[in-house]
C-alpha positions as CSV (number, residue, x, y, z in Angstrom):
1,X,0.0,0.0,0.0
2,X,1.2,3.5,-0.9
3,X,0.1,5.2,2.3
4,X,1.7,8.5,1.4
5,X,-0.4,8.6,-1.8
6,X,-3.6,7.8,0.1
7,X,-2.8,10.5,2.7
8,X,-2.1,13.1,0.0
9,X,-5.2,12.2,-2.1
10,X,-7.4,12.3,1.0
11,X,-6.7,16.0,1.4
12,X,-9.3,16.3,-1.4
13,X,-11.7,14.9,1.2
14,X,-10.7,17.5,3.7
15,X,-11.1,20.3,1.2
16,X,-14.5,19.0,0.2
17,X,-15.6,18.5,3.7
18,X,-14.7,22.1,4.7
19,X,-15.9,23.4,1.3
20,X,-19.3,21.9,1.6
21,X,-19.7,23.3,5.0
22,X,-18.8,26.9,4.0
23,X,-19.2,27.6,0.3
24,X,-19.8,24.6,-2.0
25,X,-23.6,24.2,-2.6
26,X,-25.2,20.8,-3.0
27,X,-25.9,21.4,-6.7
28,X,-22.2,21.8,-7.5
29,X,-20.8,19.1,-5.2
30,X,-21.4,16.1,-7.5
31,X,-19.4,17.8,-10.3
32,X,-16.5,18.5,-7.9
33,X,-16.5,14.8,-6.8
34,X,-16.5,13.6,-10.4
35,X,-13.3,15.6,-11.1
36,X,-11.8,14.4,-7.8
37,X,-12.6,10.8,-8.4
38,X,-11.2,10.8,-12.0
39,X,-8.1,12.6,-10.8
40,X,-7.5,10.2,-7.9
41,X,-8.1,7.1,-10.1
42,X,-5.5,8.4,-12.5
43,X,-3.0,9.2,-9.8
44,X,-3.6,5.8,-8.1
45,X,-3.1,4.0,-11.5
46,X,0.1,6.0,-12.1
47,X,1.7,5.8,-8.6
48,X,0.1,2.9,-6.6
49,X,1.5,0.0,-8.6
50,X,-0.5,-3.0,-7.7
51,X,-3.8,-3.2,-5.9
52,X,-5.5,-0.2,-7.4
53,X,-8.9,-1.3,-6.1
54,X,-7.7,-1.5,-2.6
55,X,-6.1,1.9,-2.8
56,X,-9.3,3.4,-4.0
57,X,-11.3,1.7,-1.3
58,X,-9.0,2.9,1.4
59,X,-9.0,6.4,-0.1
60,X,-12.8,6.4,0.1
61,X,-12.7,5.6,3.8
62,X,-10.0,8.2,4.4
63,X,-12.1,10.8,2.6
64,X,-15.1,9.7,4.7
65,X,-13.2,10.5,7.9
66,X,-12.3,14.0,6.7
67,X,-15.8,14.8,5.3
68,X,-17.8,13.4,8.1
69,X,-15.5,14.9,10.6
70,X,-15.9,18.4,9.1
71,X,-19.6,18.0,9.0
72,X,-19.8,16.8,12.5
73,X,-17.7,19.6,13.9
74,X,-19.7,22.2,12.0
75,X,-23.0,20.4,12.0
76,X,-25.2,23.5,12.6
77,X,-23.4,25.5,9.9
78,X,-23.7,22.6,7.5
79,X,-27.4,22.0,8.1
80,X,-28.1,25.8,7.8
81,X,-26.7,25.9,4.3
82,X,-28.0,22.5,3.2
83,X,-31.7,22.6,3.7
84,X,-32.4,19.6,1.5
85,X,-30.0,17.4,3.5
86,X,-31.4,18.7,6.8
87,X,-35.0,17.8,5.6
88,X,-33.8,14.3,4.7
89,X,-32.2,13.9,8.1
90,X,-35.4,14.9,9.8
91,X,-37.3,12.1,8.0
92,X,-34.7,9.4,8.9
93,X,-34.6,7.4,12.0
94,X,-33.2,9.3,15.0
95,X,-34.0,12.8,13.7
96,X,-32.9,14.2,17.1
97,X,-29.4,12.9,16.7
98,X,-28.0,14.5,13.5
99,X,-24.4,13.8,14.4
100,X,-25.1,10.1,14.8
101,X,-26.9,10.0,11.5
102,X,-24.1,11.8,9.8
103,X,-21.6,9.4,11.1
104,X,-23.6,6.4,10.0
105,X,-24.5,7.7,6.6
106,X,-21.0,9.2,6.1
107,X,-19.4,5.8,6.7
108,X,-21.7,4.1,4.2
109,X,-21.0,6.8,1.6
110,X,-17.3,6.4,2.2
111,X,-17.5,2.7,1.5
112,X,-19.5,3.3,-1.7
113,X,-17.3,6.1,-2.9
114,X,-14.2,3.9,-2.2
115,X,-15.7,1.2,-4.3
116,X,-16.3,3.7,-7.1
117,X,-12.7,5.1,-6.9
118,X,-11.4,1.5,-6.8
119,X,-13.3,0.6,-10.0
120,X,-12.2,3.8,-11.7
121,X,-8.6,3.1,-10.7
122,X,-8.7,-0.4,-12.2
123,X,-10.1,1.1,-15.4
124,X,-7.3,3.8,-15.4
125,X,-4.7,1.1,-15.0
126,X,-6.1,-0.8,-18.0
127,X,-6.3,2.4,-20.1
128,X,-2.8,3.4,-19.2
129,X,-1.4,-0.1,-20.0
130,X,-3.2,-0.1,-23.3
131,X,-1.7,3.3,-24.3
132,X,1.9,2.1,-23.8
C-alpha cells in the first residue's frame, strides 16, 4: 500500500468537507466529486502500482473521515446551508441525533465512494497499460 499517496489524495476529502460546510452548494458538489474521483483514479493508477482497487477503497474511507469529521464539527453551519439534507435527516430514524446519523451515513457513503474510486482506478490502469 502506498500510504503516502492515500494521505495526500485524502486531502481532497478535507477540502471538500470544509468546502461543503462553508461555500460549495449541494448542486455543485457532484461535479466536484467527479473531477476528484477521476483525478484520484489516474494518480492511483500511475503511482500505486499493484492493488488499485484496494487503494481506491482505502482512499474512500480516508475521505469519509475528513468529510464526516468536518460535517460533525460544523453540524449547525452545514445544516443551515444544506436545507435539503437537513430535511432528509429529519425524516430518517433518530432525527434528534443529526451527528449520529451523519456518522452512520457518512461511513456508508465512504465505502460506496471507495468502491467507485477503486473501480475507476482499475479502469485507469487498463487504459494506461493499453496506451503504452
